[in-house]
DRENPA-3360 file (N, C-alpha, C; in nm, 2 decimals, always signed):
BEGIN
1 = VKSYDKTS = -4.24/-1.72/-1.51/-4.30/-1.86/-1.49/-4.41/-1.86/-1.35 ~ -4.37/-1.79/-1.26/-4.45/-1.78/-1.15/-4.59/-1.73/-1.18 ~ -4.61/-1.66/-1.28/-4.74/-1.59/-1.31/-4.81/-1.70/-1.39 ~ -4.76/-1.80/-1.43/-4.84/-1.91/-1.50/-4.88/-2.03/-1.39 ~ -4.77/-2.05/-1.30/-4.77/-2.15/-1.20/-4.70/-2.14/-1.07 ~ -4.79/-2.11/-0.97/-4.72/-2.07/-0.85/-4.65/-2.16/-0.78 ~ -4.66/-2.29/-0.81/-4.57/-2.41/-0.77/-4.45/-2.44/-0.85 ~ -4.41/-2.35/-0.95/-4.31/-2.37/-1.04/-4.16/-2.34/-0.99;
9 = IIAGEGPL = -4.07/-2.42/-1.03/-3.94/-2.40/-1.00/-3.86/-2.38/-1.11 ~ -3.77/-2.27/-1.09/-3.67/-2.27/-1.22/-3.54/-2.32/-1.18 ~ -3.49/-2.41/-1.25/-3.38/-2.49/-1.22/-3.26/-2.48/-1.35 ~ -3.15/-2.51/-1.31/-3.05/-2.53/-1.42/-2.94/-2.44/-1.39 ~ -2.84/-2.41/-1.49/-2.72/-2.33/-1.46/-2.73/-2.19/-1.46 ~ -2.83/-2.13/-1.52/-2.84/-1.98/-1.53/-2.91/-1.94/-1.39 ~ -3.03/-2.00/-1.35/-3.06/-1.94/-1.23/-2.99/-1.97/-1.11 ~ -2.92/-2.11/-1.11/-2.82/-2.13/-1.02/-2.70/-2.01/-1.01;
17 = MNDLVTIA = -2.66/-1.96/-1.13/-2.54/-1.86/-1.13/-2.59/-1.74/-1.07 ~ -2.72/-1.71/-1.12/-2.79/-1.57/-1.09/-2.80/-1.57/-0.93 ~ -2.85/-1.70/-0.86/-2.86/-1.70/-0.72/-2.71/-1.67/-0.65 ~ -2.61/-1.74/-0.70/-2.49/-1.74/-0.67/-2.43/-1.61/-0.67 ~ -2.43/-1.54/-0.77/-2.39/-1.39/-0.80/-2.46/-1.30/-0.68 ~ -2.59/-1.32/-0.68/-2.67/-1.23/-0.57/-2.62/-1.26/-0.42 ~ -2.62/-1.38/-0.39/-2.56/-1.43/-0.26/-2.40/-1.38/-0.24 ~ -2.31/-1.41/-0.34/-2.18/-1.39/-0.31/-2.15/-1.22/-0.30;
25 = DHDFRMVN = -2.25/-1.14/-0.37/-2.24/-0.99/-0.37/-2.26/-0.95/-0.22 ~ -2.40/-1.00/-0.18/-2.42/-0.97/-0.06/-2.32/-1.00/+0.04 ~ -2.28/-1.13/+0.06/-2.18/-1.17/+0.13/-2.05/-1.08/+0.14 ~ -1.99/-1.05/+0.01/-1.88/-0.98/+0.01/-1.90/-0.85/+0.08 ~ -2.02/-0.79/+0.07/-2.03/-0.65/+0.13/-2.03/-0.68/+0.30 ~ -2.09/-0.78/+0.35/-2.11/-0.80/+0.48/-2.00/-0.84/+0.53 ~ -1.90/-0.94/+0.48/-1.78/-1.01/+0.53/-1.68/-0.87/+0.52 ~ -1.68/-0.77/+0.42/-1.58/-0.67/+0.41/-1.62/-0.58/+0.51;
33 = YTSILVIF = -1.73/-0.53/+0.53/-1.77/-0.45/+0.65/-1.74/-0.50/+0.79 ~ -1.77/-0.63/+0.81/-1.75/-0.68/+0.93/-1.60/-0.69/+0.96 ~ -1.51/-0.73/+0.86/-1.37/-0.75/+0.88/-1.32/-0.60/+0.93 ~ -1.36/-0.50/+0.84/-1.31/-0.35/+0.87/-1.35/-0.32/+1.01 ~ -1.48/-0.33/+1.05/-1.55/-0.29/+1.19/-1.44/-0.36/+1.29 ~ -1.43/-0.49/+1.29/-1.35/-0.58/+1.39/-1.21/-0.52/+1.40 ~ -1.15/-0.50/+1.29/-0.99/-0.46/+1.27/-1.00/-0.31/+1.34 ~ -1.09/-0.23/+1.31/-1.12/-0.09/+1.36/-1.11/-0.11/+1.50;
41 = IIMILVLK = -1.22/-0.17/+1.57/-1.23/-0.18/+1.69/-1.11/-0.23/+1.77 ~ -1.05/-0.33/+1.73/-0.93/-0.38/+1.79/-0.82/-0.29/+1.80 ~ -0.80/-0.21/+1.67/-0.69/-0.10/+1.67/-0.73/+0.01/+1.76 ~ -0.87/+0.05/+1.77/-0.90/+0.16/+1.87/-0.85/+0.12/+2.01 ~ -0.88/-0.01/+2.03/-0.86/-0.06/+2.19/-0.69/-0.07/+2.20 ~ -0.63/-0.11/+2.10/-0.49/-0.11/+2.11/-0.41/+0.01/+2.12 ~ -0.44/+0.09/+1.99/-0.38/+0.22/+1.98/-0.44/+0.33/+2.07 ~ -0.55/+0.32/+2.13/-0.61/+0.43/+2.20/-0.64/+0.56/+2.13;
49 = QINLPIIL = -0.66/+0.55/+2.01/-0.70/+0.66/+1.91/-0.80/+0.62/+1.82 ~ -0.86/+0.72/+1.77/-0.97/+0.69/+1.66/-0.92/+0.73/+1.52 ~ -0.84/+0.84/+1.50/-0.82/+0.87/+1.38/-0.69/+0.80/+1.31 ~ -0.60/+0.72/+1.39/-0.49/+0.66/+1.34/-0.56/+0.53/+1.27 ~ -0.65/+0.47/+1.33/-0.72/+0.35/+1.28/-0.78/+0.38/+1.14 ~ -0.84/+0.48/+1.14/-0.90/+0.52/+1.02/-0.82/+0.54/+0.90 ~ -0.70/+0.60/+0.94/-0.59/+0.64/+0.83/-0.54/+0.51/+0.78 ~ -0.51/+0.40/+0.88/-0.44/+0.29/+0.86/-0.52/+0.18/+0.77;
57 = ILTIEFAI = -0.67/+0.19/+0.81/-0.75/+0.09/+0.74/-0.79/+0.15/+0.59 ~ -0.79/+0.28/+0.57/-0.80/+0.34/+0.44/-0.71/+0.32/+0.36 ~ -0.57/+0.32/+0.42/-0.45/+0.30/+0.36/-0.46/+0.16/+0.28 ~ -0.49/+0.04/+0.37/-0.47/-0.07/+0.31/-0.60/-0.11/+0.21 ~ -0.72/-0.04/+0.25/-0.83/-0.05/+0.15/-0.79/+0.00/+0.03 ~ -0.72/+0.10/+0.03/-0.67/+0.17/-0.11/-0.59/+0.06/-0.18 ~ -0.50/-0.01/-0.10/-0.40/-0.12/-0.16/-0.50/-0.23/-0.22 ~ -0.60/-0.28/-0.15/-0.69/-0.37/-0.20/-0.77/-0.32/-0.33;
65 = FCNMSVAF = -0.81/-0.20/-0.33/-0.88/-0.15/-0.44/-0.77/-0.16/-0.57 ~ -0.65/-0.11/-0.53/-0.55/-0.10/-0.65/-0.53/-0.26/-0.70 ~ -0.52/-0.36/-0.60/-0.50/-0.50/-0.63/-0.61/-0.54/-0.72 ~ -0.72/-0.52/-0.68/-0.85/-0.56/-0.76/-0.86/-0.48/-0.91 ~ -0.80/-0.35/-0.89/-0.81/-0.28/-1.03/-0.73/-0.34/-1.15 ~ -0.62/-0.41/-1.09/-0.53/-0.48/-1.18/-0.59/-0.60/-1.26 ~ -0.68/-0.66/-1.19/-0.75/-0.75/-1.23/-0.86/-0.69/-1.35 ~ -0.93/-0.60/-1.31/-1.01/-0.52/-1.40/-0.93/-0.48/-1.52;
73 = YTNTTLPF = -0.83/-0.40/-1.49/-0.76/-0.34/-1.60/-0.69/-0.42/-1.71 ~ -0.67/-0.55/-1.67/-0.59/-0.64/-1.74/-0.71/-0.75/-1.79 ~ -0.82/-0.71/-1.77/-0.94/-0.79/-1.84/-0.94/-0.94/-1.78 ~ -0.90/-0.96/-1.67/-0.89/-1.10/-1.60/-1.01/-1.13/-1.54 ~ -1.05/-1.27/-1.56/-1.17/-1.31/-1.52/-1.13/-1.37/-1.38 ~ -1.20/-1.34/-1.28/-1.20/-1.39/-1.15/-1.29/-1.47/-1.09 ~ -1.27/-1.58/-1.02/-1.37/-1.66/-0.95/-1.45/-1.56/-0.87 ~ -1.57/-1.57/-0.84/-1.69/-1.51/-0.77/-1.63/-1.48/-0.63;
81 = IASIVVGT = -1.57/-1.57/-0.58/-1.54/-1.58/-0.41/-1.41/-1.50/-0.40 ~ -1.34/-1.47/-0.52/-1.19/-1.42/-0.50/-1.19/-1.28/-0.43 ~ -1.30/-1.19/-0.45/-1.30/-1.06/-0.39/-1.33/-1.09/-0.23 ~ -1.40/-1.16/-0.20/-1.43/-1.18/-0.08/-1.31/-1.25/+0.01 ~ -1.24/-1.36/-0.04/-1.14/-1.40/+0.02/-1.02/-1.30/+0.02 ~ -0.99/-1.26/-0.09/-0.88/-1.16/-0.09/-0.88/-1.02/-0.02 ~ -0.99/-0.97/-0.03/-1.01/-0.83/+0.04/-0.98/-0.87/+0.20 ~ -1.06/-0.96/+0.25/-1.02/-0.99/+0.40/-0.89/-1.04/+0.44;
89 = IQLGATID = -0.84/-1.12/+0.36/-0.71/-1.17/+0.40/-0.59/-1.08/+0.38 ~ -0.61/-1.00/+0.26/-0.51/-0.89/+0.23/-0.54/-0.79/+0.35 ~ -0.63/-0.75/+0.40/-0.66/-0.65/+0.49/-0.58/-0.71/+0.62 ~ -0.63/-0.82/+0.67/-0.58/-0.90/+0.79/-0.42/-0.92/+0.80 ~ -0.38/-0.94/+0.68/-0.22/-0.98/+0.66/-0.15/-0.87/+0.66 ~ -0.18/-0.75/+0.58/-0.11/-0.63/+0.56/-0.12/-0.52/+0.64 ~ -0.23/-0.51/+0.73/-0.27/-0.40/+0.82/-0.14/-0.39/+0.91 ~ -0.07/-0.50/+0.93/+0.04/-0.50/+1.01/+0.15/-0.40/+0.96;
97 = YAILMSTK = +0.17/-0.40/+0.84/+0.28/-0.33/+0.77/+0.25/-0.17/+0.83 ~ +0.12/-0.14/+0.80/+0.07/-0.01/+0.85/+0.09/+0.03/+1.02 ~ +0.06/-0.07/+1.08/+0.06/-0.06/+1.23/+0.21/-0.04/+1.27 ~ +0.29/-0.13/+1.20/+0.43/-0.13/+1.24/+0.50/+0.02/+1.22 ~ +0.45/+0.08/+1.09/+0.51/+0.20/+1.06/+0.47/+0.31/+1.15 ~ +0.33/+0.30/+1.18/+0.28/+0.41/+1.24/+0.31/+0.41/+1.39 ~ +0.32/+0.30/+1.46/+0.35/+0.30/+1.59/+0.50/+0.36/+1.62 ~ +0.57/+0.31/+1.52/+0.71/+0.35/+1.53/+0.72/+0.48/+1.50;
105 = YMEERQKI = +0.64/+0.56/+1.42/+0.67/+0.68/+1.38/+0.61/+0.77/+1.52 ~ +0.53/+0.71/+1.59/+0.49/+0.80/+1.70/+0.59/+0.78/+1.82 ~ +0.65/+0.67/+1.82/+0.77/+0.67/+1.92/+0.87/+0.77/+1.89 ~ +0.89/+0.77/+1.74/+1.00/+0.86/+1.70/+0.98/+1.01/+1.73 ~ +0.84/+1.05/+1.71/+0.80/+1.17/+1.72/+0.81/+1.22/+1.88 ~ +0.82/+1.12/+1.98/+0.84/+1.15/+2.11/+0.98/+1.20/+2.15 ~ +1.08/+1.13/+2.05/+1.22/+1.17/+2.05/+1.25/+1.28/+1.98 ~ +1.20/+1.29/+1.87/+1.26/+1.38/+1.74/+1.12/+1.47/+1.73;
113 = KDKKEAML = +1.15/+1.60/+1.75/+1.04/+1.70/+1.72/+1.01/+1.73/+1.58 ~ +1.10/+1.71/+1.50/+1.09/+1.73/+1.34/+1.01/+1.63/+1.29 ~ +0.90/+1.65/+1.21/+0.84/+1.55/+1.15/+0.91/+1.47/+1.05 ~ +0.97/+1.54/+0.96/+1.05/+1.48/+0.85/+1.15/+1.39/+0.89 ~ +1.23/+1.46/+1.00/+1.34/+1.37/+1.05/+1.29/+1.24/+1.13 ~ +1.19/+1.25/+1.19/+1.12/+1.16/+1.26/+1.09/+1.05/+1.16 ~ +1.01/+1.09/+1.05/+0.97/+0.99/+0.94/+1.10/+0.93/+0.86 ~ +1.21/+0.99/+0.86/+1.33/+0.91/+0.78/+1.37/+0.83/+0.89;
121 = KTLSLTVP = +1.37/+0.85/+1.01/+1.41/+0.74/+1.11/+1.33/+0.63/+1.11 ~ +1.20/+0.67/+1.11/+1.09/+0.56/+1.11/+1.12/+0.46/+0.98 ~ +1.12/+0.53/+0.88/+1.14/+0.45/+0.75/+1.26/+0.36/+0.74 ~ +1.37/+0.41/+0.81/+1.50/+0.33/+0.81/+1.48/+0.21/+0.91 ~ +1.40/+0.24/+0.99/+1.36/+0.12/+1.10/+1.29/+0.03/+1.05 ~ +1.18/+0.07/+0.95/+1.05/-0.02/+0.94/+1.05/-0.07/+0.81 ~ +1.12/+0.00/+0.72/+1.10/-0.07/+0.57/+1.17/-0.18/+0.55 ~ +1.27/-0.22/+0.62/+1.33/-0.37/+0.59/+1.24/-0.47/+0.65;
129 = SIITSALC = +1.18/-0.46/+0.76/+1.07/-0.54/+0.82/+0.96/-0.56/+0.72 ~ +0.91/-0.45/+0.67/+0.79/-0.46/+0.58/+0.83/-0.51/+0.47 ~ +0.93/-0.51/+0.40/+0.96/-0.56/+0.29/+1.00/-0.71/+0.31 ~ +1.06/-0.74/+0.40/+1.08/-0.88/+0.45/+0.94/-0.96/+0.47 ~ +0.86/-0.90/+0.53/+0.71/-0.96/+0.57/+0.64/-0.97/+0.43 ~ +0.64/-0.86/+0.35/+0.56/-0.88/+0.23/+0.63/-0.97/+0.12 ~ +0.77/-0.98/+0.11/+0.82/-1.07/+0.02/+0.79/-1.22/+0.08 ~ +0.79/-1.26/+0.21/+0.74/-1.38/+0.26/+0.62/-1.41/+0.21;
137 = FFAATFGV = +0.52/-1.33/+0.24/+0.36/-1.35/+0.20/+0.37/-1.36/+0.04 ~ +0.45/-1.29/-0.03/+0.45/-1.30/-0.17/+0.49/-1.43/-0.21 ~ +0.60/-1.47/-0.16/+0.66/-1.60/-0.20/+0.55/-1.72/-0.18 ~ +0.52/-1.71/-0.08/+0.43/-1.81/-0.01/+0.30/-1.85/-0.11 ~ +0.26/-1.73/-0.13/+0.12/-1.74/-0.22/+0.14/-1.74/-0.36 ~ +0.26/-1.67/-0.41/+0.29/-1.69/-0.55/+0.34/-1.83/-0.59 ~ +0.40/-1.90/-0.50/+0.45/-2.04/-0.53/+0.32/-2.12/-0.54 ~ +0.22/-2.11/-0.46/+0.08/-2.17/-0.48/+0.03/-2.16/-0.62;
145 = AFYTKIDM = +0.02/-2.02/-0.65/-0.03/-1.98/-0.78/+0.04/-2.03/-0.90 ~ +0.16/-2.03/-0.89/+0.23/-2.08/-1.00/+0.23/-2.23/-1.01 ~ +0.23/-2.29/-0.91/+0.24/-2.45/-0.92/+0.09/-2.50/-0.93 ~ -0.01/-2.47/-0.88/-0.16/-2.53/-0.87/-0.22/-2.54/-1.00 ~ -0.30/-2.65/-1.03/-0.37/-2.67/-1.14/-0.50/-2.64/-1.13 ~ -0.54/-2.59/-1.01/-0.69/-2.55/-0.99/-0.69/-2.39/-1.00 ~ -0.78/-2.36/-1.10/-0.80/-2.22/-1.14/-0.84/-2.14/-1.02 ~ -0.93/-2.17/-0.94/-0.98/-2.08/-0.84/-0.89/-2.04/-0.73;
153 = IGSICELL = -0.81/-2.15/-0.69/-0.70/-2.16/-0.60/-0.57/-2.05/-0.67 ~ -0.54/-2.10/-0.78/-0.44/-2.01/-0.86/-0.48/-1.86/-0.86 ~ -0.62/-1.84/-0.89/-0.63/-1.67/-0.90/-0.64/-1.63/-0.77 ~ -0.69/-1.69/-0.67/-0.67/-1.62/-0.53/-0.56/-1.61/-0.49 ~ -0.46/-1.70/-0.51/-0.33/-1.69/-0.46/-0.26/-1.58/-0.53 ~ -0.28/-1.56/-0.68/-0.21/-1.47/-0.75/-0.27/-1.34/-0.69 ~ -0.38/-1.31/-0.65/-0.42/-1.20/-0.60/-0.36/-1.16/-0.47 ~ -0.35/-1.27/-0.38/-0.29/-1.23/-0.24/-0.14/-1.21/-0.26;
161 = SRGAIISS = -0.06/-1.27/-0.37/+0.07/-1.25/-0.38/+0.10/-1.08/-0.43 ~ +0.00/-1.06/-0.53/+0.01/-0.93/-0.58/-0.01/-0.82/-0.47 ~ -0.12/-0.86/-0.39/-0.17/-0.78/-0.29/-0.07/-0.74/-0.16 ~ +0.03/-0.86/-0.15/+0.12/-0.82/-0.06/+0.21/-0.72/-0.11 ~ +0.26/-0.72/-0.23/+0.35/-0.62/-0.27/+0.27/-0.49/-0.31 ~ +0.17/-0.48/-0.33/+0.09/-0.35/-0.34/+0.07/-0.30/-0.21 ~ +0.04/-0.36/-0.10/+0.00/-0.31/+0.02/+0.15/-0.26/+0.08 ~ +0.24/-0.32/+0.04/+0.38/-0.28/+0.11/+0.44/-0.14/+0.03;
169 = IVVILILP = +0.40/-0.16/-0.09/+0.44/-0.02/-0.17/+0.35/+0.09/-0.12 ~ +0.24/+0.09/-0.10/+0.15/+0.18/-0.05/+0.18/+0.24/+0.08 ~ +0.20/+0.14/+0.18/+0.25/+0.16/+0.31/+0.39/+0.24/+0.31 ~ +0.47/+0.20/+0.22/+0.60/+0.28/+0.22/+0.59/+0.42/+0.17 ~ +0.52/+0.42/+0.06/+0.53/+0.54/-0.01/+0.41/+0.63/-0.01 ~ +0.30/+0.60/+0.05/+0.18/+0.69/+0.07/+0.14/+0.72/+0.22 ~ +0.18/+0.60/+0.30/+0.14/+0.63/+0.45/+0.22/+0.73/+0.52 ~ +0.34/+0.75/+0.48/+0.43/+0.83/+0.57/+0.37/+0.97/+0.55;
177 = SLLM = +0.32/+1.02/+0.42/+0.27/+1.15/+0.41/+0.15/+1.17/+0.50 ~ +0.05/+1.08/+0.49/-0.05/+1.07/+0.57/-0.02/+1.07/+0.73 ~ +0.07/+1.00/+0.77/+0.10/+1.01/+0.91/+0.18/+1.15/+0.95 ~ +0.26/+1.21/+0.86/+0.29/+1.33/+0.88/+0.19/+1.46/+0.88;
% end
């Protein structure tokens, strides 16, 4: 249209949706990178290490990837903002599971020299807390997803509830081998 009239404006649902998708895609990347960077910096300052925050963030990012993959493989249509909201909230809310396990493992390694024995002790001490936290997060968000009549809120809360469970499973089953 611009080749015919430089002052023309394209309006309507199609162009607006195209603009929205373009903006949301850019925003998703920037929000995701920013949240990862800020959490990474905070964990470096608190844990005084570089490699551990990398392992913990990658673990939770893998859980987020698995969560979003479920929607893809079940052919579920998601609101365009779902990936922005879910990625950041799941990272922020469930990184605590990984931090709890890793800090407890480091404490146990100070007392117990055998890696496997230290990890078994860590798991016995942290799994109940991780499961309790994940189930509370699941219950709060699943309840909203189940009850709400607003599709966007229901989709986001369903993703968050599933993300809580997936993150806890990843932290309990995969993170121990990465830490050892």
